[in-house]
All heavy atoms as an XYZ file, in Angstrom:
689
protein
N     -22.889    -12.602    -13.272
C     -23.268    -11.202    -13.322
C     -22.016    -10.349    -13.542
O     -20.953    -10.628    -13.002
C     -23.946    -10.804    -12.010
C     -24.416     -9.406    -11.984
S     -25.357     -9.115    -10.476
C     -25.355     -7.381    -10.504
N     -22.171     -9.270    -14.318
C     -21.053     -8.386    -14.591
C     -20.794     -7.465    -13.405
O     -21.699     -6.891    -12.838
C     -21.305     -7.544    -15.842
C     -21.183     -8.348    -17.114
C     -22.304     -8.819    -17.765
C     -19.931     -8.632    -17.634
C     -22.187     -9.572    -18.923
C     -19.804     -9.383    -18.780
C     -20.932     -9.847    -19.429
O     -20.807    -10.597    -20.559
N     -19.507     -7.333    -13.076
C     -19.081     -6.382    -12.054
C     -18.627     -5.112    -12.753
O     -18.995     -4.015    -12.364
C     -17.924     -6.965    -11.201
C     -17.378     -5.925    -10.261
C     -18.383     -8.177    -10.451
N     -17.846     -5.267    -13.786
C     -17.307     -4.137    -14.547
C     -17.878     -4.197    -15.963
O     -17.451     -5.018    -16.774
C     -15.786     -4.214    -14.582
S     -15.009     -2.923    -15.582
N     -18.828     -3.318    -16.238
C     -19.432     -3.318    -17.572
C     -18.511     -2.674    -18.605
O     -18.622     -2.956    -19.790
C     -20.790     -2.618    -17.547
O     -20.662     -1.312    -17.062
N     -17.588     -1.831    -18.175
C     -16.655     -1.191    -19.111
C     -15.783     -2.224    -19.824
O     -15.506     -2.094    -21.016
C     -15.771     -0.183    -18.385
S     -16.661      1.206    -17.674
N     -15.343     -3.238    -19.084
C     -14.454     -4.244    -19.658
C     -15.071     -5.642    -19.678
O     -14.400     -6.607    -20.030
C     -13.112     -4.265    -18.903
C     -12.327     -3.010    -19.104
C     -12.249     -2.054    -18.104
C     -11.674     -2.748    -20.301
C     -11.532     -0.878    -18.282
C     -10.967     -1.581    -20.487
C     -10.894     -0.640    -19.481
N     -16.335     -5.751    -19.284
C     -17.020     -7.038    -19.330
C     -16.463     -8.062    -18.350
O     -16.381     -9.246    -18.663
N     -16.095     -7.622    -17.154
C     -15.521     -8.500    -16.138
C     -16.641     -8.986    -15.225
O     -17.410     -8.189    -14.692
C     -14.433     -7.775    -15.314
C     -13.369     -7.175    -16.238
C     -13.812     -8.711    -14.289
C     -12.631     -8.168    -17.096
N     -16.706    -10.296    -15.029
C     -17.763    -10.885    -14.211
C     -17.295    -11.116    -12.777
O     -16.093    -11.072    -12.488
C     -18.196    -12.242    -14.802
O     -17.081    -13.150    -14.746
C     -18.673    -12.099    -16.239
N     -18.269    -11.392    -11.905
C     -17.948    -11.736    -10.515
C     -17.024    -12.949    -10.479
O     -16.078    -12.997     -9.689
C     -19.219    -12.057     -9.740
C     -20.064    -10.869     -9.402
C     -21.308    -11.261     -8.601
O     -21.318    -12.338     -7.969
O     -22.261    -10.466     -8.605
N     -17.315    -13.917    -11.337
C     -16.498    -15.142    -11.376
C     -15.042    -14.815    -11.697
O     -14.127    -15.345    -11.059
C     -17.068    -16.101    -12.417
C     -16.303    -17.393    -12.526
C     -16.882    -18.309    -13.595
C     -16.028    -19.554    -13.719
N     -16.409    -20.353    -14.869
N     -14.819    -13.916    -12.646
C     -13.450    -13.542    -12.999
C     -12.751    -12.835    -11.842
O     -11.575    -13.091    -11.564
C     -13.451    -12.654    -14.245
C     -13.815    -13.400    -15.515
C     -13.996    -12.467    -16.688
O     -14.858    -11.579    -16.641
N     -13.202    -12.651    -17.725
N     -13.459    -11.941    -11.167
C     -12.877    -11.240    -10.015
C     -12.510    -12.251     -8.938
O     -11.413    -12.205     -8.368
C     -13.830    -10.160     -9.464
C     -13.307     -9.594     -8.145
C     -14.017     -9.037    -10.481
N     -13.390    -13.205     -8.669
C     -13.109    -14.236     -7.653
C     -11.923    -15.097     -8.052
O     -11.107    -15.467     -7.203
C     -14.352    -15.090     -7.420
C     -15.441    -14.335     -6.679
C     -16.690    -15.176     -6.501
C     -17.784    -14.352     -5.822
N     -19.032    -15.094     -5.687
N     -11.793    -15.398     -9.350
C     -10.641    -16.188     -9.816
C      -9.336    -15.428     -9.585
O      -8.341    -16.006     -9.142
C     -10.807    -16.540    -11.295
C     -11.864    -17.590    -11.550
C     -12.163    -17.787    -13.036
O     -11.599    -17.052    -13.887
O     -12.973    -18.683    -13.335
N      -9.352    -14.134     -9.878
C      -8.140    -13.323     -9.650
C      -7.843    -13.222     -8.154
O      -6.683    -13.257     -7.745
C      -8.292    -11.933    -10.266
C      -8.275    -11.934    -11.757
N      -7.209    -12.377    -12.508
C      -9.223    -11.554    -12.655
C      -7.479    -12.266    -13.785
N      -8.708    -11.772    -13.907
N      -8.878    -13.115     -7.342
C      -8.686    -13.066     -5.891
C      -8.106    -14.389     -5.386
O      -7.195    -14.393     -4.553
C     -10.004    -12.756     -5.186
N      -8.609    -15.503     -5.912
C      -8.077    -16.810     -5.522
C      -6.625    -16.971     -5.961
O      -5.851    -17.683     -5.324
C      -8.921    -17.938     -6.123
C     -10.303    -18.034     -5.495
O     -10.494    -17.487     -4.381
O     -11.184    -18.652     -6.122
N      -6.252    -16.282     -7.041
C      -4.876    -16.338     -7.536
C      -3.948    -15.400     -6.765
O      -2.746    -15.383     -7.020
C      -4.839    -16.009     -9.022
N      -4.508    -14.600     -5.817
C      -3.647    -13.778     -4.974
C      -3.912    -12.290     -5.008
O      -3.260    -11.542     -4.283
N      -4.826    -11.817     -5.863
C      -5.140    -10.385     -5.890
C      -5.985    -10.055     -4.664
O      -7.062    -10.587     -4.488
C      -5.893    -10.028     -7.168
N      -5.473     -9.186     -3.800
C      -6.111     -8.903     -2.515
C      -6.772     -7.531     -2.438
O      -7.495     -7.260     -1.493
C      -5.082     -8.986     -1.396
S      -4.318    -10.578     -1.239
N      -6.504     -6.675     -3.392
C      -7.028     -5.320     -3.354
C      -7.654     -4.977     -4.709
O      -7.318     -5.600     -5.724
C      -5.911     -4.293     -3.070
O      -4.987     -4.314     -4.180
C      -5.195     -4.594     -1.766
N      -8.527     -3.967     -4.743
C      -9.070     -3.534     -6.037
C      -7.973     -3.143     -7.031
O      -8.098     -3.395     -8.222
C      -9.942     -2.333     -5.671
C     -10.383     -2.620     -4.273
C      -9.192     -3.282     -3.625
N      -6.901     -2.571     -6.539
C      -5.791     -2.194     -7.422
C      -5.141     -3.434     -8.050
O      -4.790     -3.438     -9.229
C      -4.753     -1.388     -6.647
C      -3.623     -0.897     -7.539
C      -2.722      0.022     -6.808
N      -3.456      1.282     -6.635
C      -2.965      2.345     -6.043
N      -1.765      2.324     -5.542
N      -3.678      3.432     -5.928
N      -4.997     -4.494     -7.278
C      -4.422     -5.724     -7.821
C      -5.380     -6.394     -8.801
O      -4.947     -6.957     -9.804
C      -4.049     -6.680     -6.689
C      -2.869     -6.177     -5.881
C      -2.610     -6.991     -4.629
O      -3.481     -7.715     -4.145
N      -1.409     -6.872     -4.094
N      -6.680     -6.315     -8.521
C      -7.673     -6.819     -9.468
C      -7.570     -6.021    -10.767
O      -7.574     -6.585    -11.861
C      -9.107     -6.737     -8.886
C      -9.266     -7.670     -7.680
C     -10.154     -7.020     -9.950
C      -9.237     -9.143     -7.980
N      -7.449     -4.700    -10.655
C      -7.323     -3.844    -11.833
C      -6.089     -4.207    -12.652
O      -6.136     -4.233    -13.883
C      -7.270     -2.380    -11.419
N      -4.997     -4.509    -11.975
C      -3.777     -4.900    -12.680
C      -3.964     -6.217    -13.424
O      -3.387     -6.421    -14.487
C      -2.611     -5.036    -11.705
O      -2.271     -3.788    -11.169
N      -4.777     -7.097    -12.853
C      -4.982     -8.408    -13.446
C      -5.945     -8.377    -14.628
O      -5.762     -9.118    -15.589
C      -5.488     -9.381    -12.386
N      -6.991     -7.517    -14.566
C      -8.022     -7.599    -15.610
C      -8.599     -6.262    -16.044
O      -9.562     -6.249    -16.810
C      -9.150     -8.512    -15.143
S     -10.055     -7.902    -13.710
N      -8.085     -5.145    -15.578
C      -8.523     -3.788    -15.908
C      -9.813     -3.360    -15.214
O     -10.227     -2.219    -15.362
C      -8.686     -3.594    -17.415
C      -7.426     -3.676    -18.218
C      -7.750     -3.292    -19.651
C      -6.545     -3.384    -20.537
N      -6.892     -3.010    -21.914
N     -10.484     -4.232    -14.495
C     -11.734     -3.848    -13.830
C     -11.472     -2.687    -12.884
O     -10.530     -2.709    -12.096
C     -12.313     -5.027    -13.056
N     -12.290     -1.644    -12.973
C     -12.161     -0.486    -12.102
C     -11.264      0.605    -12.625
O     -11.098      1.630    -11.977
N     -10.686      0.427    -13.819
C      -9.738      1.423    -14.315
C     -10.343      2.422    -15.288
O      -9.683      3.383    -15.667
C      -8.541      0.737    -15.013
O      -9.027     -0.021    -16.122
C      -7.786     -0.150    -14.044
N     -11.619      2.227    -15.690
C     -12.213      3.174    -16.632
C     -13.097      4.170    -15.885
O     -12.627      5.239    -15.503
C     -12.997      2.438    -17.715
C     -13.369      3.322    -18.889
O     -12.667      4.313    -19.141
O     -14.374      3.015    -19.561
N     -14.341      3.836    -15.612
C     -15.234      4.795    -14.942
C     -15.126      4.711    -13.417
O     -15.483      5.641    -12.720
C     -16.679      4.579    -15.382
S     -17.503      3.168    -14.622
N     -14.647      3.577    -12.884
C     -14.485      3.414    -11.441
C     -15.752      3.031    -10.710
O     -15.746      2.860     -9.496
N     -16.858      2.872    -11.433
C     -18.132      2.546    -10.797
C     -18.179      1.186    -10.134
O     -19.014      0.950     -9.262
N     -17.281      0.296    -10.495
C     -17.306     -1.059     -9.944
C     -16.350     -1.253     -8.765
O     -16.329     -2.314     -8.147
C     -16.980     -2.073    -11.031
S     -15.358     -1.824    -11.780
N     -15.564     -0.263     -8.442
C     -14.536     -0.420     -7.414
C     -15.141     -0.808     -6.067
O     -14.631     -1.711     -5.387
C     -13.664      0.847     -7.295
C     -12.697      0.742     -6.130
C     -12.904      1.078     -8.591
N     -16.237     -0.175     -5.677
C     -16.868     -0.527     -4.389
C     -17.393     -1.953     -4.392
O     -17.305     -2.646     -3.388
C     -17.971      0.459     -4.053
C     -17.436      1.825     -3.682
C     -18.560      2.730     -3.209
N     -18.114      4.088     -3.096
C     -17.776      4.655     -1.942
N     -17.852      3.981     -0.830
N     -17.370      5.905     -1.916
N     -17.933     -2.396     -5.524
C     -18.412     -3.782     -5.621
C     -17.246     -4.754     -5.503
O     -17.350     -5.797     -4.844
C     -19.163     -3.995     -6.929
N     -16.121     -4.405     -6.109
C     -14.929     -5.262     -6.018
C     -14.425     -5.291     -4.581
O     -14.072     -6.356     -4.064
C     -13.838     -4.775     -6.997
C     -14.301     -4.992     -8.446
C     -12.513     -5.481     -6.731
C     -13.426     -4.325     -9.481
N     -14.401     -4.131     -3.909
C     -13.993     -4.090     -2.502
C     -14.886     -4.989     -1.664
O     -14.399     -5.729     -0.807
C     -14.072     -2.662     -1.961
C     -12.985     -1.761     -2.458
C     -13.193     -0.316     -2.031
O     -14.319      0.163     -1.920
N     -12.085      0.392     -1.827
N     -16.183     -4.939     -1.911
C     -17.123     -5.761     -1.152
C     -16.885     -7.247     -1.417
O     -16.973     -8.069     -0.500
C     -18.560     -5.386     -1.506
N     -16.566     -7.588     -2.652
C     -16.307     -8.994     -2.983
C     -15.037     -9.500     -2.300
O     -14.986    -10.642     -1.863
C     -16.175     -9.166     -4.493
C     -17.475     -8.996     -5.235
S     -17.262     -9.110     -7.019
C     -16.766    -10.826     -7.170
N     -14.024     -8.643     -2.221
C     -12.754     -9.059     -1.626
C     -12.869     -9.188     -0.114
O     -12.205    -10.029      0.485
C     -11.638     -8.068     -1.985
C     -11.288     -8.002     -3.463
C     -10.285     -6.892     -3.707
C     -10.768     -9.329     -3.966
N     -13.672     -8.332      0.503
C     -13.843     -8.396      1.954
C     -12.594     -7.984      2.693
O     -11.551     -7.712      2.120
N     -12.690     -7.942      3.991
C     -11.568     -7.559      4.861
C     -10.951     -8.802      5.466
O     -11.649     -9.658      5.997
C     -12.080     -6.630      5.967
C     -11.040     -6.217      6.944
C     -10.197     -5.102      6.360
N      -9.242     -4.674      7.362
C      -7.995     -4.380      7.069
N      -7.573     -4.427      5.843
N      -7.169     -3.991      8.013
N      -9.639     -8.909      5.387
C      -8.950    -10.028      6.020
C      -8.970    -11.301      5.203
O      -8.544    -12.336      5.671
N      -9.458    -11.233      3.966
C      -9.534    -12.431      3.142
C      -8.190    -12.797      2.526
O      -8.038    -13.858      1.974
C     -10.570    -12.231      2.038
N      -7.231    -11.910      2.629
C      -5.944    -12.116      1.983
C      -4.861    -12.369      3.028
O      -4.661    -11.568      3.920
C      -5.582    -10.872      1.177
S      -4.008    -10.996      0.345
N      -4.140    -13.472      2.910
C      -3.071    -13.753      3.883
C      -2.023    -12.649      3.917
O      -1.517    -12.316      4.970
C      -2.456    -15.055      3.389
C      -3.423    -15.642      2.437
C      -4.278    -14.525      1.925
N      -1.715    -12.053      2.781
C      -0.713    -10.982      2.766
C      -1.218     -9.764      3.524
O      -0.470     -9.102      4.204
C      -0.357    -10.604      1.333
C       0.471    -11.687      0.655
C       0.811    -11.288     -0.721
N      -0.383    -11.472     -1.526
C      -0.467    -11.178     -2.806
N       0.552    -10.693     -3.439
N      -1.584    -11.379     -3.472
N      -2.520     -9.478      3.417
C      -3.087     -8.346      4.150
C      -2.968     -8.601      5.646
O      -2.672     -7.703      6.415
C      -4.547     -8.123      3.769
C      -5.156     -6.981      4.571
C      -6.555     -6.680      4.166
N      -6.529     -5.996      2.891
C      -7.510     -6.034      1.999
N      -8.588     -6.702      2.237
N      -7.414     -5.381      0.868
N      -3.222     -9.843      6.078
C      -3.109    -10.157      7.502
C      -1.681     -9.948      7.984
O      -1.458     -9.458      9.087
C      -3.565    -11.589      7.749
C      -5.064    -11.767      7.561
C      -5.492    -13.221      7.591
O      -4.662    -14.096      7.917
O      -6.663    -13.478      7.279
N      -0.694    -10.286      7.157
C       0.702    -10.054      7.532
C       0.983     -8.564      7.661
O       1.659     -8.135      8.594
C       1.641    -10.676      6.493
C       1.705    -12.194      6.478
C       2.545    -12.672      5.301
C       2.265    -12.731      7.778
N       0.453     -7.760      6.735
C       0.651     -6.316      6.823
C       0.005     -5.744      8.068
O       0.580     -4.907      8.749
C       0.072     -5.630      5.583
C       0.870     -5.786      4.299
C       0.088     -5.213      3.121
C       2.220     -5.133      4.409
N      -1.211     -6.208      8.375
C      -1.899     -5.726      9.573
C      -1.112     -6.077     10.819
O      -0.990     -5.284     11.736
C      -3.308     -6.307      9.667
C      -4.247     -5.713      8.629
O      -3.907     -4.651      8.058
O      -5.308     -6.315      8.396
N      -0.556     -7.278     10.870
C       0.236     -7.699     12.028
C       1.488     -6.836     12.160
O       1.896     -6.478     13.247
C       0.636     -9.168     11.869
C       0.380     -9.955     13.114
C       0.772    -11.392     12.995
N      -0.038    -12.075     11.996
C       0.433    -13.031     11.207
N       1.678    -13.411     11.279
N      -0.339    -13.613     10.333
N       2.089     -6.475     11.036
C       3.302     -5.666     11.056
C       3.019     -4.254     11.564
O       3.858     -3.632     12.187
C       3.897     -5.598      9.652
C       5.240     -4.931      9.608
C       5.833     -5.034      8.237
C       7.208     -4.416      8.227
N       7.862     -4.519      6.952
N       1.807     -3.750     11.308
C       1.444     -2.402     11.731
C       1.047     -2.311     13.191
O       0.866     -1.233     13.718
C       0.289     -1.894     10.872
C       0.691     -1.637      9.451
C      -0.469     -1.109      8.659
N      -0.090     -0.990      7.268
C      -0.874     -1.267      6.259
N      -2.102     -1.666      6.464
N      -0.449     -1.139      5.036
N       0.895     -3.429     13.855
C       0.485     -3.422     15.260
C       1.596     -2.838     16.120
O       2.770     -2.986     15.805
C       0.152     -4.842     15.733
C      -1.102     -5.404     15.078
S      -1.415     -7.093     15.545
C      -1.784     -6.888     17.265
N       1.246     -2.158     17.215
C       2.274     -1.596     18.096
C       3.232     -2.681     18.587
O       2.814     -3.790     18.898
C       1.467     -1.022     19.264
C       0.093     -0.820     18.732
C      -0.106     -1.871     17.678
N       4.498     -2.341     18.597
C       5.505     -3.285     19.069
C       6.048     -4.177     17.973
O       7.000     -4.899     18.172
N       5.461     -4.107     16.784
C       5.942     -4.928     15.678
C       7.185     -4.282     15.084
O       7.370     -3.077     15.134
C       4.864     -5.069     14.608
N       8.031     -5.102     14.486
C       9.228     -4.577     13.843
C       8.818     -3.716     12.670
O       7.871     -4.013     11.967
C      10.105     -5.733     13.367
N       9.540     -2.641     12.460
C       9.213     -1.724     11.387
C      10.469     -1.461     10.584
O      11.550     -1.323     11.136
C       8.677     -0.426     11.985
C       8.011      0.441     10.930
O       8.204      0.201      9.734
O       7.304      1.363     11.333
N      10.321     -1.366      9.268
C      11.469     -1.155      8.403
C      11.814      0.318      8.222
O      12.807      0.646      7.623
C      11.207     -1.752      7.014
C      11.166     -3.261      7.045
O      11.718     -3.837      8.000
O      10.595     -3.863      6.112
N      10.985      1.216      8.749
C      11.253      2.627      8.534
C      12.291      3.129      9.530
O      12.404      2.642     10.641
C       9.978      3.466      8.686
O       9.471      3.289     10.008
C       8.932      3.058      7.662
N      13.045      4.109      9.091
C      14.044      4.732      9.949
C      13.459      6.047     10.427
O      13.020      6.862      9.636
C      15.354      4.990      9.171
C      16.354      5.704     10.047
C      15.921      3.682      8.663
N      13.440      6.248     11.727
C      12.899      7.490     12.258
C      13.939      8.166     13.132
O      14.905      7.555     13.548
C      11.633      7.238     13.098
O      11.969      6.349     14.165
C      10.518      6.642     12.250
N      13.692      9.420     13.395
C      14.584     10.169     14.288
C      15.560     11.011     13.505
O      16.044     10.620     12.464
N      15.835     12.197     14.017
C      16.781     13.090     13.357
C      18.198     12.574     13.548
O      18.541     12.030     14.575
C      16.647     14.498     13.932
N      18.994     12.774     12.524
C      20.400     12.401     12.629
C      20.657     10.923     12.498
O      21.715     10.457     12.853
N      19.699     10.178     11.977
C      19.958      8.758     11.769
C      19.632      8.412     10.331
O      18.880      9.097      9.668
C      19.099      7.911     12.720
O      17.727      8.077     12.426
N      20.210      7.344      9.856
C      19.946      6.893      8.502
C      21.050      7.324      7.571
O      21.939      8.088      7.918
N      20.998      6.808      6.356
C      22.049      7.127      5.392
C      22.013      8.592      4.986
O      20.952      9.184      4.850
C      21.714      6.217      4.201
C      20.285      5.858      4.350
C      20.000      5.911      5.828
N      23.175      9.168      4.798
C      23.280     10.536      4.320
C      23.103     11.605      5.379
O      23.053     12.779      5.053
N      22.991     11.220      6.638
C      22.869     12.235      7.676
C      24.151     12.276      8.473
O      24.827     11.283      8.649
C      21.692     11.956      8.624
O      21.887     10.694      9.233
C      20.372     11.980      7.882
N      24.469     13.458      8.943
C      25.678     13.631      9.729
C      25.335     14.399     10.991
O      24.455     15.245     10.989
C      26.714     14.429      8.931
C      27.127     13.763      7.641
C      28.062     14.654      6.834
O      28.717     15.524      7.430
O      28.111     14.490      5.626
N      26.043     14.135     12.071
C      25.814     14.923     13.277
C      26.083     16.393     12.996
O      26.991     16.745     12.270
C      26.846     14.366     14.275
C      27.240     13.037     13.736
C      27.046     13.113     12.248
N      25.240     17.273     13.543
C      25.430     18.701     13.366
C      24.747     19.251     12.132
O      24.813     20.433     11.886
N      24.133     18.389     11.315
C      23.422     18.855     10.130
C      21.931     18.823     10.450
O      21.403     17.806     10.866
C      23.697     17.959      8.903
C      25.190     17.871      8.612
C      22.912     18.437      7.692
C      25.811     19.171      8.177
N      21.266     19.938     10.279
C      19.839     20.007     10.563
C      19.086     19.120      9.579
O      19.376     19.141      8.390
C      19.350     21.441     10.442
N      18.130     18.322     10.080
C      17.335     17.509      9.173
C      16.615     18.393      8.160
O      16.027     19.404      8.503
C      16.315     16.821     10.100
C      16.912     16.909     11.463
C      17.746     18.149     11.468
N      16.730     18.062      6.888
C      16.103     18.833      5.834
C      16.920     20.040      5.387
O      16.549     20.725      4.454
N      18.033     20.320      6.055
C      18.867     21.465      5.672
C      19.707     21.093      4.464
O      19.986     19.934      4.210
C      19.774     21.871      6.823
N      20.111     22.090      3.737
C      20.970     21.857      2.588
C      22.311     21.330      3.079
O      22.793     21.717      4.152
C      21.156     23.160      1.816
N      22.925     20.437      2.328
C      24.232     19.915      2.734
C      25.228     21.052      2.916
O      25.216     22.028      2.183
C      24.648     19.019      1.556
C      23.372     18.694      0.853
C      22.463     19.848      1.088
N      26.054     20.933      3.910
C      27.075     21.914      4.176
C      26.660     22.993      5.164
O      27.441     23.859      5.503
N      25.412     22.960      5.622
C      24.954     23.932      6.603
C      24.923     23.225      7.943
O      24.109     22.361      8.191
C      23.554     24.482      6.278
C      23.588     25.176      4.907
C      23.064     25.414      7.364
C      22.242     25.639      4.439
N      25.839     23.581      8.804
C      25.966     22.919     10.106
C      25.269     23.746     11.180
O      25.175     24.970     11.087
C      27.423     22.724     10.470
N      24.776     23.046     12.184
C      24.198     23.709     13.334
C      25.312     24.151     14.275
O      26.330     23.477     14.380
C      23.265     22.751     14.096
C      22.016     22.298     13.345
C      21.267     21.282     14.192
C      21.126     23.471     13.034
N      25.109     25.244     14.990
C      26.131     25.644     15.951
C      26.190     24.632     17.102
O      25.178     24.034     17.459
C      25.659     27.019     16.447
C      24.238     27.125     16.058
C      24.017     26.174     14.918
N      27.377     24.444     17.635
C      27.544     23.522     18.755
C      26.848     24.085     19.989
O      26.881     25.266     20.252
C      29.029     23.308     19.073
C      29.713     22.532     17.964
O      29.024     21.730     17.280
O      30.920     22.711     17.783
N      26.218     23.185     20.748
C      25.549     23.589     21.984
C      26.606     23.899     23.037
O      27.599     23.229     23.174
C      24.625     22.491     22.471
N      26.407     24.963     23.773
C      27.387     25.372     24.784
C      27.189     24.632     26.068
O      26.214     24.186     26.476
C      27.299     26.863     25.012
């Protein structure tokens, strides 16, 4: 049965791409264009892929759990290009007054 009538993509083709590692509708679209024209098949593709069917998705979900290591840098005054006394988001060269 056709999933994407715009490009003639069948359920079998979507499943083959999923078995090859495509875990999201966007990855399916990259592999075969399904879902990139009218978008009417995107929900059907989401339903075919299911939740948790992709090992990479499970790794991402585990990483998002509280207490998991995170690659983002948070907090004012930390990270590359920041200096003490410079307001976050301020133009370079504008220093905050020293606290008394």
